[in-house]
N, C-alpha and C positions, 0 to 999 in steps of 0.2 A: 149411528147404529140403531136398527130397529129394535123395539121392545119385544119381549117374549111372546105376547099375543100376536103381533104382527108376523113373527117368524112362523108361528104355527099356522096361521091363516094363508101365509104364502107357499107352505109346503103341500102341494097337491097330492104327493104320495101318500100322505096320512090317510086320506079318505079314498084311496084308489079302490075301485070295484064296488063301493058302497051306494046304495040308493041315497037320494038326497035326504030323506027323512033320517036315516040311520047316520049318514055323515054330519047332519046337524046336531044329533044327540052326542056323538063322539066329540065333535069340535066344541060344543058348549062345555062339556065336561073338562076337556084338556084346557080350555081357556080359563076356567075357574081354577084349575090347578096351577096354571101359569101365573095367575095373579097372587097365589099363595107363595110362590117361590121367587117373585120378583126381587131383584137385589141379591139373590143367592148365586152360588157358583153356576157359571154357564153350563156345566156338564149335566147339571140337572134338566136343562132344556133338551139336550140331545137323548137323554134317557126317557124323557116324557114323550118326545116324538117317536122314539123307537117303540115305546109301549103302545102309542096310538096306532102306528102301522101294524103291529102285531095284532092288536084287537080287530083292526079292520079286515086283516088277512083271515083270522079265524072266522069272524062273522061271514065274510063273502064265501069261504070255502065250505063251511059246515052249516050255514044257515042259522046261526046263533044270533039272536038279537043283540045289538050292541049294548042295550041297557042291561041285559042279563050279564054280559061279560064285565061291565063296569061294576055291577053288584058284586061279583065274584072278586074283583081287584080290590074293591073297598073293604070286603070282609076280611081278606087276607092282610090289609093294612091296619085293621083294629088294634088298638093299644091292648095289652094284656089286662084282662079284667073288664073291659068294655063289652057291654051286651053278653056278659058271661052266662046270663040265665037263658039266653036263647039256644044254647048248645048244651043243655044239661042232660039230655037223653044219652045213656050209655050206648056205645057202639056194640053191635052184635054180629056175629059171623053168620 
């Protein structure tokens, strides 16, 4: 049975329609995440691959750099209280 990293690298649909540099950024990020979940439930791998495909899709359709999309995902994953000072400005209508 291949490890998580191999499964990500073998799935060409993850980087479909991305230029090589953007694909490299996305794969590097996904591989780092795969190392963190090694030994966990295999369902996490499917979710990680799905996330990668969706980020690639958004990037290729809308021209948003993959690194910007990764930053958004990581900001959403922050633990409560982490970097709380970064978002102290009140929202205004």
